[in-house]
C-alpha positions as MATLAB code, in Angstrom:
seq = 'MKIGFIGLGNMGQAIVANVLRAGHQVTVWNRSPGPVAALAALGAVVAKAPAETLQGDAVFSMLANDAALAEVGLTGAVLDKAASGLVHVNMATISTALARQLTEAHRARGLGYVAAPVFGRPDAAAAAKLIVIAAGAEKDVARVQPVLEVIGRRVAVVGQVPEQANLFKIAGNFMLAAAIETLGEAIALVRKGGIDPAIFHEVLTSSLFAAPVYQGYGALIVAQKYEPPGFKLRLGMKDAGLALAAGNELQVPLPLASLVHDHFIEAMVAGLGEKDWAALACVAAAKAGLSPA';
ca = [
     196.923  127.667    4.044;
     198.715  124.809    2.340;
     197.738  121.606    4.341;
     197.926  117.927    4.115;
     195.177  115.345    5.106;
     195.761  111.761    5.950;
     192.742  109.524    6.540;
     189.663  109.869    4.417;
     186.985  108.016    6.128;
     183.399  109.285    6.369;
     184.592  112.088    8.792;
     187.820  112.851    6.924;
     185.949  113.096    3.559;
     183.518  115.666    5.007;
     186.068  117.657    6.646;
     188.353  118.073    3.759;
     185.451  118.991    1.417;
     184.726  121.933    3.987;
     188.374  122.943    3.998;
     188.616  122.961    0.296;
     185.444  125.125    0.031;
     187.019  127.663    2.444;
     189.809  128.134   -0.151;
     192.754  126.315    1.436;
     195.037  124.117   -0.558;
     194.804  120.468    0.364;
     197.055  117.454   -0.492;
     195.223  114.283    0.462;
     196.395  110.578    1.119;
     194.364  107.499    1.903;
     194.906  103.782    1.667;
     191.788  103.256   -0.432;
     191.446  105.261   -3.684;
     187.633  105.859   -3.753;
     187.563  108.904   -1.260;
     190.608  110.295   -2.898;
     189.106  110.522   -6.348;
     186.031  112.269   -4.997;
     188.089  114.884   -3.271;
     190.294  115.326   -6.338;
     187.119  116.415   -8.145;
     186.690  119.145   -5.581;
     190.349  120.471   -6.143;
     192.433  118.352   -3.766;
     195.864  117.320   -4.896;
     196.381  113.614   -4.603;
     199.500  112.406   -2.771;
     201.198  109.102   -3.808;
     202.659  108.547   -0.324;
     201.878  109.913    3.221;
     205.169  111.999    3.228;
     203.926  114.165    0.388;
     201.080  115.609    2.661;
     203.798  116.947    5.098;
     205.204  119.587    2.908;
     203.059  122.603    3.638;
     202.019  124.631    6.633;
     200.309  121.812    8.500;
     199.129  118.273    8.160;
     195.934  116.879    9.662;
     195.289  113.208   10.145;
     192.030  111.481   11.064;
     192.889  107.820   11.494;
     191.082  104.944   13.410;
     193.388  104.209   16.281;
     196.840  103.923   17.866;
     198.006  101.231   15.424;
     196.830  103.122   12.191;
     198.952  106.018   13.216;
     202.006  103.772   13.602;
     201.290  101.937   10.351;
     201.268  105.154    8.393;
     204.464  106.317   10.004;
     203.186  109.289   11.968;
     204.924  108.093   15.169;
     208.342  108.590   13.625;
     209.399  107.559   10.120;
     207.234  109.788    7.938;
     207.947  112.733   10.359;
     211.570  112.692    9.229;
     210.404  113.853    5.817;
     208.228  116.812    7.091;
     208.784  120.371    6.046;
     210.538  122.463    8.508;
     208.209  124.133   11.171;
     205.226  121.965   10.105;
     202.450  121.507   12.441;
     200.717  118.209   12.771;
     197.068  118.305   13.906;
     196.062  114.794   15.023;
     192.180  114.414   15.082;
     192.180  110.679   16.129;
     190.784  109.516   19.403;
     193.934  107.806   20.724;
     195.514  106.782   24.008;
     197.144  109.298   26.284;
     200.182  107.077   26.193;
     200.549  107.394   22.507;
     199.772  111.127   22.663;
     202.724  111.659   24.916;
     204.773  109.593   22.451;
     203.691  111.710   19.612;
     204.399  114.937   21.446;
     208.048  113.909   22.076;
     208.458  112.613   18.626;
     207.400  115.964   17.060;
     209.386  118.024   19.587;
     212.517  116.059   18.829;
     212.140  116.960   15.200;
     211.405  120.769   15.561;
     207.771  120.098   14.560;
     204.481  121.487   16.044;
     201.958  119.028   17.468;
     198.410  119.746   18.289;
     195.750  117.142   19.370;
     192.314  118.162   18.056;
     189.755  115.283   18.305;
     186.212  116.208   17.558;
     182.746  115.446   18.791;
     180.099  114.825   16.049;
     178.987  112.191   13.510;
     179.577  112.353    9.727;
     176.466  114.553    9.125;
     177.784  117.144   11.641;
     181.142  116.992    9.845;
     179.618  117.650    6.494;
     177.647  120.560    7.953;
     180.935  121.963    9.616;
     179.155  121.643   13.002;
     181.713  119.438   14.915;
     182.933  120.462   18.269;
     186.724  120.603   18.206;
     188.752  119.943   21.344;
     192.242  121.276   20.821;
     195.374  121.236   22.963;
     199.060  121.989   22.212;
     201.541  124.890   22.440;
     199.784  128.186   22.091;
     201.699  129.218   18.909;
     200.907  125.882   17.200;
     197.186  126.102   18.005;
     197.154  129.654   16.810;
     198.664  128.779   13.570;
     196.073  126.121   12.622;
     193.134  127.938   14.235;
     191.757  129.287   10.894;
     191.389  125.649    9.661;
     189.924  124.388   12.934;
     187.302  127.050   12.614;
     186.242  125.798    9.217;
     185.748  122.408   10.476;
     183.547  123.037   13.572;
     181.032  125.358   15.033;
     183.179  125.544   18.183;
     186.881  125.196   18.878;
     187.639  124.625   22.651;
     191.178  124.969   23.620;
     191.654  122.768   26.691;
     195.337  122.955   27.455;
     198.823  123.374   26.249;
     199.655  119.597   26.682;
     198.325  117.655   23.597;
     197.273  114.627   25.674;
     194.734  116.796   27.629;
     192.605  117.045   24.521;
     192.754  113.243   24.012;
     191.704  112.636   27.736;
     188.924  115.184   27.298;
     187.706  113.168   24.160;
     187.965  109.770   25.918;
     185.925  111.139   28.855;
     183.267  112.514   26.398;
     183.014  109.335   24.635;
     182.768  107.266   27.705;
     179.609  109.683   28.637;
     178.172  108.890   25.148;
     178.627  105.107   25.443;
     177.119  105.258   29.120;
     174.071  107.132   27.711;
     173.689  104.538   24.957;
     173.804  101.746   27.574;
     171.200  103.588   29.733;
     168.908  104.032   26.663;
     169.278  100.443   25.649;
     168.433   99.030   29.235;
     165.496  101.516   29.666;
     163.935  100.770   26.202;
     164.345   97.090   26.876;
     162.554   97.510   30.189;
     159.508   99.314   28.595;
     159.300   97.026   25.738;
     159.196   93.980   27.929;
     156.476   95.622   29.880;
     154.382   96.184   26.818;
     154.819  100.023   26.548;
     155.344  101.588   23.084;
     159.100  102.506   23.251;
     158.423  105.215   20.721;
     156.159  107.023   23.112;
     158.600  106.496   25.991;
     161.323  108.082   23.891;
     159.179  111.064   22.840;
     158.054  111.879   26.238;
     161.463  111.673   27.903;
     163.522  113.375   25.235;
     161.146  116.237   25.010;
     161.170  116.863   28.652;
     163.638  115.544   31.343;
     166.221  114.284   28.694;
     165.859  116.851   26.045;
     169.547  116.381   24.820;
     170.821  115.580   21.415;
     172.500  112.313   22.617;
     169.217  110.966   24.075;
     167.149  112.369   21.144;
     169.451  110.842   18.439;
     170.610  107.562   19.860;
     167.219  106.762   21.415;
     165.546  107.193   18.014;
     168.041  104.823   16.451;
     167.370  102.265   19.277;
     163.668  102.551   19.046;
     163.784  102.060   15.322;
     166.471   99.424   15.635;
     168.351  101.222   12.765;
     171.882  100.427   13.249;
     173.099  100.761    9.613;
     174.570  102.602    7.935;
     176.882  103.253   10.989;
     177.691  106.821   11.968;
     180.303  105.574   14.238;
     181.019  101.723   14.247;
     180.505   99.675   17.415;
     184.000   98.323   17.305;
     185.522  101.800   17.516;
     183.209  102.447   20.627;
     184.623   99.362   22.251;
     188.194  100.773   21.561;
     187.173  104.048   23.196;
     185.771  102.420   26.212;
     189.026  100.511   26.625;
     190.844  103.941   26.338;
     188.830  105.175   29.228;
     189.723  102.245   31.307;
     193.353  102.630   30.526;
     193.197  106.204   31.418;
     191.454  105.527   34.614;
     193.987  102.954   35.494;
     196.896  105.342   34.783;
     195.280  108.203   36.838;
     193.963  105.916   39.569;
     190.362  106.882   38.894;
     187.898  104.021   39.299;
     185.452  103.829   36.334;
     183.086  100.876   37.252;
     180.500  101.849   34.694;
     183.132  101.906   31.883;
     184.094   98.355   32.855;
     180.416   97.353   32.502;
     180.084   99.137   29.178;
     183.164   97.586   27.723;
     182.091   94.120   28.772;
     178.849   94.672   26.866;
     180.804   96.006   23.965;
     182.576   92.687   23.885;
     179.408   90.808   23.953;
     178.078   92.935   21.087;
     181.262   92.084   19.087;
     180.740   88.368   19.749;
     177.287   88.736   18.480;
     178.746   90.208   15.158;
     177.617   93.732   15.677;
     181.073   95.317   15.292;
     180.348   97.003   11.900;
     176.974   98.396   13.000;
     176.537  101.705   14.530;
     177.584  101.711   18.239;
     173.906  102.365   19.241;
     173.741   98.562   18.538;
     175.099   98.235   22.016;
     171.378   98.348   23.002;
     170.971   94.816   21.414;
     172.879   93.420   24.366;
     170.368   94.730   26.858;
     167.470   93.528   24.568;
     168.936   90.012   24.223;
     169.373   89.659   28.004;
     165.675   90.658   28.495;
     164.680   87.846   25.987;
     163.626   90.378   23.448;
     164.555   90.388   19.717;
     167.506   92.869   19.547;
     167.211   93.722   16.019;
];
C-alpha cells in the first residue's frame, strides 16, 4: 500500500520502520527533522508538509493529544487536500469528543476514518508486538487491516463507531495508571517497614500478580528507574483526565481516576512530567517520608 505517516515520536518511528520492512511505500512528516532522516535512510519518502502524506491509500497519524491533531490540521484544513477515498487511521489517544468531531469531518469530505490506538511501549512497537484497538466502518478497517497486522501482534476490532476504540484505550490506560498507583503505594509501605522491595516484587509478580503490567512497572519502581521514559508522566496525566471526562459524559463515577489524576498533578508540580509515568510512585514514597528517587 501507499501510505503516509504523521508523527514520528518513539512509537511512530518504530511503527514506520516495521511498515517499511513489510514492503509498503511510506511518506513521512514530522515537526522535528531527526526522526525523518533516520526513516529516509530506510526508504521512506520525506514530505515537506502534512498534506503531502495524504495522497495515497491511507494516512496514519500518531500524535500526542487533541491539540496536536488540530495544530497539524487533521481536524479540517489538511483534510481538504486529501486524495479521494483516503482512509485516515488515527493512532492517538484522544478524547471521545474529538473522536466524534473527526468522524464527522472525514465523513463530510468523503474520506474514511478509523481510530486505532495501541497498547504497548516503544520496545513493543519496535518488535511489532503492539495490541491494536480498531474501530470504524467495516470497509475502512478492512482496507487498512494489512498494515495494522504489520504493526501489532493482535488487532482487536471493537466497533464500527471510531470513538469506541478511543474509549477502550482510555479505559485501558486508566487501568494501567491505577496499577502503577497500587504498586507505588504497596512498595512504599514495605520500604517503610524495612522489607526489601525487590523481594516483595519478585514474590508477588511470580505468583498472585504474574502479569506484565505489575512485573514491568514494579521493576521500574523498585529500581527507581524513570529515565529514559517509555511513556511520559505528563501524557499519563492527560489520559487520566480523558478518563474523567468520559466518565462525566457517560455518567460513570470514577473515584479512583480522580485520586490518580490528583497524584499526577502532584507529580507534575514535583517536576516529574518528562519522566516515565511509573514515577507516579514517587508521590506515594514522598507522602511516606521516603526518598522518592
